[in-house]
ZADO-1210 file (C-alpha; in nm, 4 decimals, padded with zeros to 6 digits):
<atoms>
<atom x="13.6604" y="-16.0099" z="01.7051" code="MET" pos="1"/>
<atom x="13.6117" y="-16.0319" z="01.3348" code="ILE" pos="2"/>
<atom x="13.7910" y="-15.7301" z="01.2438" code="HIS" pos="3"/>
<atom x="13.9858" y="-15.6211" z="01.5517" code="PRO" pos="4"/>
<atom x="14.1156" y="-15.2897" z="01.3803" code="HIS" pos="5"/>
<atom x="13.7834" y="-15.1884" z="01.2947" code="ASP" pos="6"/>
<atom x="13.6404" y="-15.2611" z="01.6380" code="ARG" pos="7"/>
<atom x="13.9262" y="-15.0769" z="01.8062" code="PHE" pos="8"/>
<atom x="13.9465" y="-14.7746" z="01.6113" code="LEU" pos="9"/>
<atom x="13.5731" y="-14.7202" z="01.6534" code="LYS" pos="10"/>
<atom x="13.5942" y="-14.7579" z="02.0091" code="ALA" pos="11"/>
<atom x="13.8841" y="-14.5101" z="02.0323" code="LEU" pos="12"/>
<atom x="13.6878" y="-14.2253" z="01.8400" code="LEU" pos="13"/>
<atom x="13.3261" y="-14.3137" z="01.9728" code="SER" pos="14"/>
<atom x="13.4550" y="-14.1240" z="02.2686" code="ASN" pos="15"/>
<atom x="13.3746" y="-13.7447" z="02.1773" code="PRO" pos="16"/>
<atom x="13.6141" y="-13.6063" z="02.4311" code="GLU" pos="17"/>
<atom x="13.9004" y="-13.8512" z="02.2920" code="THR" pos="18"/>
<atom x="13.8410" y="-13.7787" z="01.9666" code="ALA" pos="19"/>
<atom x="13.8101" y="-13.3992" z="02.0366" code="GLY" pos="20"/>
<atom x="14.1555" y="-13.4144" z="02.1852" code="THR" pos="21"/>
<atom x="14.3017" y="-13.6081" z="01.8753" code="LEU" pos="22"/>
<atom x="14.1506" y="-13.3759" z="01.6331" code="LEU" pos="23"/>
<atom x="14.2440" y="-13.0454" z="01.8088" code="ARG" pos="24"/>
<atom x="14.6100" y="-13.1977" z="01.8316" code="GLU" pos="25"/>
<atom x="14.6113" y="-13.3106" z="01.4592" code="ARG" pos="26"/>
<atom x="14.3929" y="-13.0765" z="01.2567" code="LEU" pos="27"/>
<atom x="14.5636" y="-12.7619" z="01.0646" code="PRO" pos="28"/>
<atom x="14.5864" y="-12.4674" z="01.3127" code="LYS" pos="29"/>
<atom x="14.3573" y="-12.2664" z="01.1393" code="GLU" pos="30"/>
<atom x="14.0827" y="-12.4867" z="01.1683" code="VAL" pos="31"/>
<atom x="14.1712" y="-12.5746" z="01.5359" code="VAL" pos="32"/>
<atom x="14.1623" y="-12.1915" z="01.6242" code="GLU" pos="33"/>
<atom x="13.8213" y="-12.1499" z="01.4890" code="ALA" pos="34"/>
<atom x="13.6662" y="-12.4523" z="01.6923" code="LEU" pos="35"/>
<atom x="13.4462" y="-12.3562" z="01.9993" code="SER" pos="36"/>
<atom x="13.5421" y="-12.5021" z="02.3479" code="SER" pos="37"/>
<atom x="13.2478" y="-12.7620" z="02.3302" code="ASP" pos="38"/>
<atom x="13.3090" y="-13.1316" z="02.2830" code="THR" pos="39"/>
<atom x="13.2386" y="-13.2634" z="01.9119" code="PRO" pos="40"/>
<atom x="12.9050" y="-13.4472" z="01.8876" code="GLU" pos="41"/>
<atom x="12.9321" y="-13.7818" z="01.7248" code="LEU" pos="42"/>
<atom x="12.6905" y="-13.8254" z="01.4477" code="VAL" pos="43"/>
<atom x="12.5599" y="-14.1758" z="01.4356" code="GLU" pos="44"/>
<atom x="12.5949" y="-14.3824" z="01.1326" code="GLY" pos="45"/>
<atom x="12.8791" y="-14.4794" z="00.8744" code="SER" pos="46"/>
<atom x="12.9390" y="-14.3930" z="00.4953" code="PHE" pos="47"/>
<atom x="13.1956" y="-14.6350" z="00.4107" code="VAL" pos="48"/>
<atom x="13.0719" y="-14.9184" z="00.1651" code="ASP" pos="49"/>
<atom x="13.0144" y="-15.2582" z="00.3097" code="GLU" pos="50"/>
<atom x="13.2752" y="-15.3981" z="00.1060" code="THR" pos="51"/>
<atom x="13.5421" y="-15.1863" z="00.2370" code="LEU" pos="52"/>
<atom x="13.4707" y="-15.1871" z="00.6018" code="ARG" pos="53"/>
<atom x="13.7555" y="-15.4625" z="00.6381" code="VAL" pos="54"/>
<atom x="14.0323" y="-15.1774" z="00.6044" code="HIS" pos="55"/>
<atom x="13.8278" y="-14.8472" z="00.6415" code="LEU" pos="56"/>
<atom x="13.6468" y="-14.7101" z="00.9333" code="THR" pos="57"/>
<atom x="13.4810" y="-14.3926" z="00.9654" code="ASP" pos="58"/>
<atom x="13.3479" y="-14.1204" z="01.2143" code="ARG" pos="59"/>
<atom x="13.1486" y="-13.7929" z="01.1552" code="LEU" pos="60"/>
<atom x="13.1370" y="-13.5204" z="01.4320" code="TYR" pos="61"/>
<atom x="12.9274" y="-13.2197" z="01.4244" code="ARG" pos="62"/>
<atom x="13.1236" y="-12.9019" z="01.5788" code="VAL" pos="63"/>
<atom x="13.0559" y="-12.5393" z="01.6482" code="LYS" pos="64"/>
<atom x="13.2750" y="-12.2495" z="01.5576" code="THR" pos="65"/>
<atom x="13.3401" y="-11.9453" z="01.7444" code="ILE" pos="66"/>
<atom x="13.1383" y="-11.7494" z="01.5486" code="THR" pos="67"/>
<atom x="12.8534" y="-11.9792" z="01.5967" code="GLY" pos="68"/>
<atom x="12.8783" y="-12.1729" z="01.2723" code="ARG" pos="69"/>
<atom x="12.7791" y="-12.5580" z="01.2388" code="THR" pos="70"/>
<atom x="13.0719" y="-12.7693" z="01.0575" code="ALA" pos="71"/>
<atom x="13.1456" y="-13.1360" z="01.0303" code="LEU" pos="72"/>
<atom x="13.4664" y="-13.3073" z="01.1078" code="LEU" pos="73"/>
<atom x="13.4776" y="-13.6182" z="00.8893" code="TYR" pos="74"/>
<atom x="13.7461" y="-13.8857" z="01.0028" code="VAL" pos="75"/>
<atom x="13.8114" y="-14.1777" z="00.7806" code="LEU" pos="76"/>
<atom x="14.0457" y="-14.4269" z="00.9126" code="ILE" pos="77"/>
<atom x="14.2728" y="-14.6518" z="00.6762" code="GLU" pos="78"/>
<atom x="14.3833" y="-14.9673" z="00.8906" code="HIS" pos="79"/>
<atom x="14.5254" y="-15.1777" z="00.5698" code="LYS" pos="80"/>
<atom x="14.9318" y="-15.2411" z="00.5982" code="SER" pos="81"/>
<atom x="14.9590" y="-14.9918" z="00.3122" code="PHE" pos="82"/>
<atom x="14.7617" y="-14.6927" z="00.2100" code="PRO" pos="83"/>
<atom x="14.5215" y="-14.6664" z="-00.0504" code="ASP" pos="84"/>
<atom x="14.6128" y="-14.4755" z="-00.3391" code="VAL" pos="85"/>
<atom x="14.2447" y="-14.3947" z="-00.3760" code="ARG" pos="86"/>
<atom x="14.1804" y="-14.2461" z="-00.0602" code="ILE" pos="87"/>
<atom x="14.0792" y="-13.9157" z="-00.1953" code="GLY" pos="88"/>
<atom x="13.8198" y="-14.0948" z="-00.4074" code="TRP" pos="89"/>
<atom x="13.6841" y="-14.2358" z="-00.1239" code="GLN" pos="90"/>
<atom x="13.6835" y="-13.9343" z="00.1102" code="LEU" pos="91"/>
<atom x="13.4859" y="-13.7499" z="-00.1819" code="LEU" pos="92"/>
<atom x="13.2293" y="-14.0045" z="-00.2066" code="LYS" pos="93"/>
<atom x="13.1550" y="-14.0349" z="00.2009" code="TYR" pos="94"/>
<atom x="13.1553" y="-13.6448" z="00.2399" code="MET" pos="95"/>
<atom x="12.8933" y="-13.6154" z="-00.0351" code="VAL" pos="96"/>
<atom x="12.6934" y="-13.8737" z="00.1547" code="GLU" pos="97"/>
<atom x="12.7327" y="-13.6648" z="00.4790" code="ALA" pos="98"/>
<atom x="12.6135" y="-13.3584" z="00.3146" code="LEU" pos="99"/>
<atom x="12.3156" y="-13.5642" z="00.1707" code="LYS" pos="100"/>
<atom x="12.2256" y="-13.6691" z="00.5085" code="GLN" pos="101"/>
<atom x="12.2402" y="-13.3176" z="00.6181" code="TRP" pos="102"/>
<atom x="12.0093" y="-13.2255" z="00.3398" code="GLU" pos="103"/>
<atom x="11.7714" y="-13.4690" z="00.4476" code="ARG" pos="104"/>
<atom x="11.7961" y="-13.3337" z="00.8098" code="GLU" pos="105"/>
<atom x="11.7807" y="-12.9797" z="00.7108" code="HIS" pos="106"/>
<atom x="11.5289" y="-12.9520" z="00.4014" code="PRO" pos="107"/>
<atom x="11.5003" y="-12.5715" z="00.4247" code="GLU" pos="108"/>
<atom x="11.8827" y="-12.5329" z="00.4336" code="TRP" pos="109"/>
<atom x="12.0274" y="-12.2165" z="00.2707" code="VAL" pos="110"/>
<atom x="12.4216" y="-12.3031" z="00.3545" code="CYS" pos="111"/>
<atom x="12.5758" y="-12.6128" z="00.3699" code="LEU" pos="112"/>
<atom x="12.7975" y="-12.6794" z="00.6591" code="PRO" pos="113"/>
<atom x="13.1658" y="-12.6653" z="00.6064" code="ALA" pos="114"/>
<atom x="13.3074" y="-13.0224" z="00.6190" code="ILE" pos="115"/>
<atom x="13.6770" y="-13.0896" z="00.6787" code="VAL" pos="116"/>
<atom x="13.8388" y="-13.4370" z="00.6046" code="PRO" pos="117"/>
<atom x="14.0826" y="-13.6091" z="00.8146" code="PHE" pos="118"/>
<atom x="14.2536" y="-13.9239" z="00.7479" code="VAL" pos="119"/>
<atom x="14.3975" y="-14.1460" z="01.0206" code="PHE" pos="120"/>
<atom x="14.6453" y="-14.4156" z="00.9389" code="TYR" pos="121"/>
<atom x="14.8261" y="-14.6457" z="01.1260" code="HIS" pos="122"/>
<atom x="14.9609" y="-14.8694" z="00.8752" code="GLY" pos="123"/>
<atom x="15.3249" y="-15.0174" z="00.8480" code="ALA" pos="124"/>
<atom x="15.4233" y="-14.8538" z="00.5087" code="ALA" pos="125"/>
<atom x="15.4879" y="-14.4735" z="00.5305" code="THR" pos="126"/>
<atom x="15.2170" y="-14.2921" z="00.3699" code="TRP" pos="127"/>
<atom x="15.2883" y="-14.1660" z="00.0346" code="ARG" pos="128"/>
<atom x="14.9878" y="-14.0931" z="-00.1133" code="VAL" pos="129"/>
<atom x="14.9469" y="-13.6998" z="-00.2291" code="PRO" pos="130"/>
<atom x="14.7074" y="-13.5237" z="00.0339" code="ASP" pos="131"/>
<atom x="14.4673" y="-13.3696" z="-00.2319" code="GLU" pos="132"/>
<atom x="14.2032" y="-13.5003" z="-00.4284" code="PHE" pos="133"/>
<atom x="14.3098" y="-13.3656" z="-00.7586" code="LEU" pos="134"/>
<atom x="14.6308" y="-13.5739" z="-00.7669" code="ALA" pos="135"/>
<atom x="14.3977" y="-13.8539" z="-00.8718" code="LEU" pos="136"/>
<atom x="14.2911" y="-13.6619" z="-01.1657" code="VAL" pos="137"/>
<atom x="14.4302" y="-13.6953" z="-01.5147" code="ASP" pos="138"/>
<atom x="14.4078" y="-13.3426" z="-01.6543" code="THR" pos="139"/>
<atom x="14.5726" y="-13.0552" z="-01.8149" code="GLU" pos="140"/>
<atom x="14.7925" y="-12.8308" z="-01.5727" code="ASP" pos="141"/>
<atom x="14.6245" y="-12.5143" z="-01.6510" code="ASN" pos="142"/>
<atom x="14.2757" y="-12.6576" z="-01.6029" code="TRP" pos="143"/>
<atom x="14.3479" y="-12.7077" z="-01.2245" code="ARG" pos="144"/>
<atom x="14.2081" y="-12.3798" z="-01.1033" code="PRO" pos="145"/>
<atom x="13.8863" y="-12.4794" z="-01.2559" code="HIS" pos="146"/>
<atom x="13.8265" y="-12.8342" z="-01.1219" code="LEU" pos="147"/>
<atom x="13.7286" y="-12.9921" z="-00.7961" code="LEU" pos="148"/>
<atom x="13.9690" y="-12.9974" z="-00.5545" code="ASN" pos="149"/>
<atom x="14.0300" y="-13.0292" z="-00.1818" code="PHE" pos="150"/>
<atom x="14.3169" y="-13.0975" z="00.0630" code="PRO" pos="151"/>
<atom x="14.3110" y="-13.3462" z="00.3528" code="PHE" pos="152"/>
<atom x="14.4978" y="-13.3834" z="00.6651" code="THR" pos="153"/>
<atom x="14.6681" y="-13.7370" z="00.6951" code="VAL" pos="154"/>
<atom x="14.7546" y="-13.8744" z="01.0410" code="LEU" pos="155"/>
<atom x="15.0422" y="-14.1016" z="00.9897" code="ASP" pos="156"/>
<atom x="15.0977" y="-14.2559" z="01.3408" code="LEU" pos="157"/>
<atom x="15.4614" y="-14.4066" z="01.1788" code="GLY" pos="158"/>
<atom x="15.5718" y="-14.0386" z="01.1258" code="ARG" pos="159"/>
<atom x="15.5286" y="-13.9630" z="01.4959" code="ILE" pos="160"/>
<atom x="15.7959" y="-14.0274" z="01.7869" code="ASP" pos="161"/>
<atom x="15.6226" y="-14.2871" z="02.0165" code="ASP" pos="162"/>
<atom x="15.6295" y="-14.0482" z="02.3364" code="ARG" pos="163"/>
<atom x="15.4721" y="-13.7406" z="02.1188" code="HIS" pos="164"/>
<atom x="15.1676" y="-13.9341" z="01.9886" code="LEU" pos="165"/>
<atom x="14.9493" y="-13.7268" z="02.2220" code="SER" pos="166"/>
<atom x="14.9873" y="-13.4917" z="02.5028" code="ARG" pos="167"/>
<atom x="14.7177" y="-13.6938" z="02.6795" code="GLN" pos="168"/>
<atom x="14.8549" y="-14.0167" z="02.8433" code="PRO" pos="169"/>
<atom x="14.5222" y="-14.2133" z="02.8053" code="GLY" pos="170"/>
<atom x="14.4895" y="-14.1245" z="02.4124" code="LEU" pos="171"/>
<atom x="14.8570" y="-14.1970" z="02.3857" code="ARG" pos="172"/>
<atom x="14.8414" y="-14.5428" z="02.5204" code="ALA" pos="173"/>
<atom x="14.5524" y="-14.6027" z="02.2500" code="TRP" pos="174"/>
<atom x="14.7579" y="-14.4557" z="01.9945" code="LEU" pos="175"/>
<atom x="15.0901" y="-14.6576" z="02.0703" code="LEU" pos="176"/>
<atom x="14.8846" y="-14.9803" z="02.0589" code="ALA" pos="177"/>
<atom x="14.7568" y="-14.9057" z="01.7385" code="ALA" pos="178"/>
<atom x="15.0696" y="-14.7844" z="01.5679" code="LYS" pos="179"/>
<atom x="15.2510" y="-15.1166" z="01.6444" code="TYR" pos="180"/>
<atom x="14.9413" y="-15.3637" z="01.5798" code="ALA" pos="181"/>
<atom x="15.0768" y="-15.3362" z="01.1957" code="THR" pos="182"/>
<atom x="15.4408" y="-15.3681" z="01.2683" code="ARG" pos="183"/>
<atom x="15.5109" y="-15.7165" z="01.3394" code="ASP" pos="184"/>
<atom x="15.8846" y="-15.6663" z="01.3470" code="GLY" pos="185"/>
<atom x="15.9104" y="-15.3986" z="01.5973" code="GLN" pos="186"/>
<atom x="15.6449" y="-15.5171" z="01.8630" code="GLN" pos="187"/>
<atom x="15.8889" y="-15.6652" z="02.0918" code="ILE" pos="188"/>
<atom x="16.1138" y="-15.3460" z="02.1125" code="GLU" pos="189"/>
<atom x="15.8228" y="-15.1479" z="02.1876" code="VAL" pos="190"/>
<atom x="15.7169" y="-15.3831" z="02.4994" code="LYS" pos="191"/>
<atom x="15.8785" y="-15.1630" z="02.7636" code="GLU" pos="192"/>
<atom x="15.7007" y="-14.8382" z="02.6212" code="LEU" pos="193"/>
<atom x="15.3775" y="-15.0116" z="02.6233" code="LEU" pos="194"/>
<atom x="15.3818" y="-15.1319" z="02.9703" code="VAL" pos="195"/>
<atom x="15.4545" y="-14.7724" z="03.0612" code="GLU" pos="196"/>
<atom x="15.1736" y="-14.6230" z="02.8714" code="ALA" pos="197"/>
<atom x="14.9176" y="-14.8821" z="03.0095" code="LEU" pos="198"/>
<atom x="14.9959" y="-14.8293" z="03.3665" code="VAL" pos="199"/>
<atom x="14.8229" y="-14.4970" z="03.3089" code="GLU" pos="200"/>
<atom x="14.4857" y="-14.5920" z="03.1792" code="ILE" pos="201"/>
<atom x="14.1667" y="-14.7004" z="03.3657" code="PRO" pos="202"/>
<atom x="14.0915" y="-15.0799" z="03.4150" code="TYR" pos="203"/>
<atom x="13.8282" y="-15.0969" z="03.1280" code="GLU" pos="204"/>
<atom x="14.0672" y="-14.9287" z="02.8726" code="ASP" pos="205"/>
<atom x="14.3433" y="-15.1784" z="02.9719" code="PHE" pos="206"/>
<atom x="14.1187" y="-15.4578" z="02.9311" code="ARG" pos="207"/>
<atom x="14.0270" y="-15.3542" z="02.5935" code="PHE" pos="208"/>
<atom x="14.3668" y="-15.2565" z="02.4676" code="LEU" pos="209"/>
<atom x="14.4982" y="-15.5952" z="02.5984" code="MET" pos="210"/>
<atom x="14.2257" y="-15.7722" z="02.4168" code="ARG" pos="211"/>
<atom x="14.3486" y="-15.6037" z="02.1029" code="TYR" pos="212"/>
<atom x="14.7239" y="-15.6731" z="02.1737" code="VAL" pos="213"/>
<atom x="14.6237" y="-16.0441" z="02.1911" code="VAL" pos="214"/>
<atom x="14.4658" y="-16.0196" z="01.8622" code="GLU" pos="215"/>
<atom x="14.6830" y="-15.8240" z="01.6749" code="THR" pos="216"/>
<atom x="15.0458" y="-15.8437" z="01.8037" code="TYR" pos="217"/>
<atom x="15.1578" y="-16.1586" z="01.6239" code="ARG" pos="218"/>
<atom x="15.5137" y="-16.1528" z="01.8131" code="SER" pos="219"/>
<atom x="15.3340" y="-16.1614" z="02.1611" code="TYR" pos="220"/>
<atom x="15.3026" y="-16.5092" z="02.2865" code="ASP" pos="221"/>
<atom x="15.1160" y="-16.6380" z="02.5887" code="GLU" pos="222"/>
<atom x="15.4278" y="-16.5789" z="02.8449" code="PRO" pos="223"/>
<atom x="15.4752" y="-16.2213" z="02.7115" code="MET" pos="224"/>
<atom x="15.0930" y="-16.1210" z="02.7355" code="VAL" pos="225"/>
<atom x="15.1002" y="-16.2712" z="03.0964" code="ARG" pos="226"/>
<atom x="15.4072" y="-16.0605" z="03.1773" code="GLU" pos="227"/>
<atom x="15.2764" y="-15.7351" z="03.0621" code="ILE" pos="228"/>
<atom x="14.9274" y="-15.7692" z="03.2681" code="ILE" pos="229"/>
<atom x="15.1365" y="-15.8800" z="03.5772" code="ARG" pos="230"/>
<atom x="15.3498" y="-15.5664" z="03.5622" code="ARG" pos="231"/>
<atom x="15.0464" y="-15.3464" z="03.4998" code="VAL" pos="232"/>
<atom x="14.7568" y="-15.5021" z="03.6923" code="ARG" pos="233"/>
<atom x="14.9132" y="-15.8061" z="03.8787" code="PRO" pos="234"/>
<atom x="14.5747" y="-15.8521" z="04.0714" code="GLU" pos="235"/>
<atom x="14.3965" y="-15.9365" z="03.7094" code="GLU" pos="236"/>
<atom x="14.6570" y="-16.1484" z="03.5777" code="GLU" pos="237"/>
<atom x="14.4632" y="-16.4795" z="03.6268" code="GLU" pos="238"/>
<atom x="14.1186" y="-16.3103" z="03.5499" code="ASN" pos="239"/>
<atom x="14.2386" y="-16.1767" z="03.2298" code="MET" pos="240"/>
<atom x="14.4221" y="-16.4599" z="03.1153" code="MET" pos="241"/>
<atom x="14.1264" y="-16.6789" z="03.1537" code="SER" pos="242"/>
<atom x="13.9189" y="-16.4125" z="02.9568" code="LEU" pos="243"/>
<atom x="14.1947" y="-16.4099" z="02.6646" code="PHE" pos="244"/>
<atom x="14.2455" y="-16.7843" z="02.6704" code="ALA" pos="245"/>
<atom x="14.0038" y="-16.8565" z="02.3669" code="GLN" pos="246"/>
<atom x="14.1563" y="-16.5646" z="02.1922" code="ASP" pos="247"/>
<atom x="14.5162" y="-16.7119" z="02.2255" code="MET" pos="248"/>
<atom x="14.4142" y="-17.0322" z="02.0982" code="ILE" pos="249"/>
<atom x="14.2268" y="-16.8757" z="01.8070" code="ALA" pos="250"/>
<atom x="14.5316" y="-16.6315" z="01.7239" code="LYS" pos="251"/>
<atom x="14.7544" y="-16.9482" z="01.6993" code="GLY" pos="252"/>
<atom x="14.4830" y="-17.1292" z="01.4593" code="GLU" pos="253"/>
<atom x="14.4499" y="-16.8283" z="01.2582" code="ARG" pos="254"/>
<atom x="14.8132" y="-16.8009" z="01.2146" code="ARG" pos="255"/>
<atom x="14.8369" y="-17.1169" z="01.0503" code="GLY" pos="256"/>
<atom x="14.5784" y="-17.0359" z="00.8252" code="ARG" pos="257"/>
<atom x="14.6869" y="-16.6923" z="00.7450" code="GLN" pos="258"/>
<atom x="15.0407" y="-16.8283" z="00.6231" code="ILE" pos="259"/>
<atom x="14.8555" y="-17.0702" z="00.3705" code="GLY" pos="260"/>
<atom x="14.6290" y="-16.7818" z="00.2723" code="ARG" pos="261"/>
<atom x="14.9428" y="-16.5595" z="00.2345" code="GLN" pos="262"/>
<atom x="15.1101" y="-16.7889" z="00.0117" code="GLU" pos="263"/>
<atom x="14.8204" y="-16.7894" z="-00.2129" code="GLY" pos="264"/>
<atom x="14.7611" y="-16.4065" z="-00.2060" code="ARG" pos="265"/>
<atom x="15.1211" y="-16.3702" z="-00.3034" code="GLN" pos="266"/>
<atom x="15.1093" y="-16.5585" z="-00.5965" code="GLU" pos="267"/>
<atom x="14.8110" y="-16.4263" z="-00.7039" code="GLU" pos="268"/>
<atom x="14.9214" y="-16.0432" z="-00.6437" code="ALA" pos="269"/>
<atom x="15.2422" y="-16.1273" z="-00.8203" code="ALA" pos="270"/>
<atom x="15.0340" y="-16.2530" z="-01.1249" code="SER" pos="271"/>
<atom x="14.8436" y="-15.9456" z="-01.1379" code="MET" pos="272"/>
<atom x="15.1109" y="-15.6953" z="-01.1130" code="LEU" pos="273"/>
<atom x="15.3027" y="-15.8705" z="-01.4060" code="LEU" pos="274"/>
<atom x="14.9953" y="-15.8251" z="-01.6076" code="LYS" pos="275"/>
<atom x="14.9592" y="-15.4612" z="-01.5211" code="GLN" pos="276"/>
<atom x="15.3427" y="-15.4113" z="-01.5977" code="ILE" pos="277"/>
<atom x="15.3218" y="-15.5712" z="-01.9439" code="HIS" pos="278"/>
<atom x="14.9928" y="-15.3689" z="-02.0046" code="ARG" pos="279"/>
<atom x="15.1191" y="-15.0282" z="-01.9213" code="LYS" pos="280"/>
<atom x="15.4747" y="-15.0902" z="-02.0610" code="PHE" pos="281"/>
<atom x="15.4152" y="-15.3520" z="-02.3125" code="SER" pos="282"/>
<atom x="15.7088" y="-15.5408" z="-02.2018" code="GLN" pos="283"/>
<atom x="15.7764" y="-15.7695" z="-01.9103" code="THR" pos="284"/>
<atom x="16.1847" y="-15.8090" z="-01.8766" code="PRO" pos="285"/>
<atom x="16.2921" y="-16.1367" z="-01.7283" code="ASP" pos="286"/>
<atom x="16.4487" y="-15.9397" z="-01.4436" code="TRP" pos="287"/>
<atom x="16.1121" y="-15.7972" z="-01.3508" code="VAL" pos="288"/>
<atom x="15.9302" y="-16.1391" z="-01.3632" code="THR" pos="289"/>
<atom x="16.2004" y="-16.2871" z="-01.1250" code="GLU" pos="290"/>
<atom x="16.1706" y="-15.9975" z="-00.8728" code="LYS" pos="291"/>
<atom x="15.8026" y="-15.9852" z="-00.8662" code="VAL" pos="292"/>
<atom x="15.7675" y="-16.3770" z="-00.8111" code="LYS" pos="293"/>
<atom x="16.0136" y="-16.3918" z="-00.5315" code="THR" pos="294"/>
<atom x="15.8946" y="-16.0777" z="-00.3422" code="ALA" pos="295"/>
<atom x="15.6847" y="-16.0573" z="-00.0182" code="SER" pos="296"/>
<atom x="15.3142" y="-15.9751" z="-00.0633" code="LEU" pos="297"/>
<atom x="15.3979" y="-15.6497" z="00.1331" code="GLU" pos="298"/>
<atom x="15.6379" y="-15.5425" z="-00.1455" code="ARG" pos="299"/>
<atom x="15.4202" y="-15.6329" z="-00.4501" code="ILE" pos="300"/>
<atom x="15.1202" y="-15.4330" z="-00.2685" code="GLU" pos="301"/>
<atom x="15.4008" y="-15.1289" z="-00.2701" code="VAL" pos="302"/>
<atom x="15.4918" y="-15.1800" z="-00.6375" code="TRP" pos="303"/>
<atom x="15.1178" y="-15.2272" z="-00.7090" code="GLY" pos="304"/>
<atom x="15.0562" y="-14.8570" z="-00.5557" code="GLU" pos="305"/>
<atom x="15.3837" y="-14.7189" z="-00.7442" code="ASN" pos="306"/>
<atom x="15.2517" y="-14.8397" z="-01.1081" code="ILE" pos="307"/>
<atom x="14.9705" y="-14.5949" z="-01.0863" code="LEU" pos="308"/>
<atom x="15.2188" y="-14.2992" z="-01.1192" code="PHE" pos="309"/>
<atom x="15.5287" y="-14.4829" z="-01.2386" code="ALA" pos="310"/>
<atom x="15.6544" y="-14.3578" z="-01.6086" code="HIS" pos="311"/>
<atom x="15.9093" y="-14.6415" z="-01.6394" code="SER" pos="312"/>
<atom x="15.9600" y="-15.0014" z="-01.5208" code="ILE" pos="313"/>
<atom x="16.2373" y="-14.8656" z="-01.2957" code="GLU" pos="314"/>
<atom x="16.0018" y="-14.6418" z="-01.1071" code="GLU" pos="315"/>
<atom x="15.7897" y="-14.9080" z="-01.0142" code="VAL" pos="316"/>
<atom x="16.0347" y="-15.0573" z="-00.8061" code="PHE" pos="317"/>
<atom x="16.1756" y="-14.7241" z="-00.6501" code="ALA" pos="318"/>
<atom x="16.1853" y="-14.6952" z="-00.2784" code="ASP" pos="319"/>
<atom x="16.0440" y="-14.3892" z="-00.3203" code="LYS" pos="320"/>
<atom x="15.8346" y="-14.1926" z="-00.5727" code="MET" pos="321"/>
</atoms>
């Protein structure tokens, strides 16, 4: 799998019944109350730019309301380790493309369908991006009522207790696997809960989830993967380990290459952040240079997001803004 997160989340949300359960559990109450009992209809295609598909996936669903209206539910899935501060801009572009597609299919339209945006996020960092489009616009406060704006719902798996990810056992297993795929330091401690969740799902789902775990759980070596399979479906241990053998070898090779690339990306990101700080604040104190050059890539990415909204150098490095 070239992009395991992309493939995994597309598979999760390509099942209309599963997607329907997720959306009914997490969309705003007033939206859910107006939906008919029909299963959402998946609309084929993607609106995400080719260059962004490494960390963005999307799904569009057509639904009916209890009053007979047609509406669209647009799900944008962010699977970077850190949330993109421009997510509102991405949503606007893709929602417009969805409505343009609707226009092509309904050239005689009188009214456009309502389109409800929803962001699914399973990155390691807490989502701190404002959940409305206008947060990205530099404008006078008293202009806001006259400008384009829309709120969007964000599902941040990291904010939800593991046992309350979903009321549906099958969906809960998928969400649990997705949640910890980006949390290397917590994967070992969630193993027992993962085993418990995997016991409740069909074999095909189990095999798919285990392959995702092999691909993305850096803390799980071959003995641990074997133990999980043995505890959930002992009769499949040898068969599945044989299926995953090449993935395990490739995972080790990739890990070695990633370490080298990580060091290069850290140096590049540090240099870029220092340039941004100097450009915005016209100074780069020595303590800032030292802090940035010795930080991890993950911390630098967080600070890179902070600088967009920071009013001082100190705010760039604040834990919360």
